[in-house]
C-alpha positions as CSV (number, residue, x, y, z in Angstrom):
1,X,5.3,169.0,-63.0
2,X,4.4,166.5,-65.7
3,X,2.1,169.1,-67.4
4,X,5.1,171.5,-67.5
5,X,7.2,168.9,-69.2
6,X,4.6,168.3,-71.9
7,X,4.3,172.1,-72.5
8,X,8.0,172.5,-72.8
9,X,8.2,169.5,-75.2
10,X,5.4,171.0,-77.3
11,X,7.2,174.4,-77.5
12,X,10.4,172.8,-78.6
13,X,8.6,170.7,-81.2
14,X,6.8,173.7,-82.5
15,X,10.0,175.7,-82.7
16,X,11.6,172.9,-84.7
17,X,8.8,172.8,-87.2
18,X,9.0,176.5,-87.6
19,X,12.8,176.2,-88.2
20,X,12.3,173.6,-90.9
21,X,9.6,175.7,-92.6
22,X,11.7,178.8,-92.5
23,X,14.7,176.9,-93.9
24,X,12.6,175.6,-96.9
25,X,11.4,179.1,-97.5
26,X,15.0,180.4,-97.3
27,X,15.9,177.9,-100.0
28,X,13.2,179.3,-102.3
29,X,13.9,183.0,-101.8
30,X,16.7,184.8,-103.4
31,X,17.7,186.8,-106.5
32,X,16.7,183.8,-108.5
33,X,13.3,182.4,-107.2
34,X,13.1,178.6,-107.1
35,X,9.7,177.0,-106.4
36,X,9.4,174.4,-103.7
37,X,8.6,171.6,-106.2
38,X,11.6,172.4,-108.1
39,X,13.8,172.3,-105.0
40,X,12.8,168.8,-104.3
41,X,13.3,167.8,-107.9
42,X,16.8,169.4,-107.9
43,X,17.7,167.6,-104.6
44,X,16.7,164.3,-106.0
45,X,17.6,164.3,-109.8
46,X,18.8,167.5,-111.4
47,X,22.6,167.6,-110.8
48,X,23.8,169.7,-113.6
49,X,21.5,172.7,-113.5
50,X,22.2,176.1,-112.5
51,X,19.6,175.9,-109.8
52,X,21.6,172.9,-108.4
53,X,24.7,175.1,-108.1
54,X,22.7,177.9,-106.5
55,X,21.2,175.5,-103.9
56,X,24.4,173.7,-103.0
57,X,26.9,176.4,-103.3
58,X,25.0,179.4,-101.9
59,X,21.7,178.8,-100.1
60,X,22.3,175.5,-98.4
61,X,25.7,176.4,-96.9
62,X,24.2,179.7,-95.7
63,X,21.4,177.8,-93.9
64,X,23.8,175.2,-92.3
65,X,26.1,178.0,-91.2
66,X,23.1,179.7,-89.6
67,X,22.2,176.6,-87.8
68,X,25.8,176.2,-86.5
69,X,26.1,179.9,-85.4
70,X,22.6,179.8,-83.7
71,X,23.6,176.5,-82.0
72,X,26.7,178.0,-80.7
73,X,24.9,180.9,-79.1
């Protein structure tokens, strides 16, 4: 019984890690490609760039809506 619990927790943790990785990749891919290093820079410092607007007005809302819809299912 305990072994099954650990197995289920491991599967949930693995799926969560995959979700985070795919979300980061989704932030990078689009008609305008943005490197991962640039994404972290934009999130922390660059507030006036076009990449910032792309991330916060298009890509991030799309990802968060995907989380909400997936959670509702």
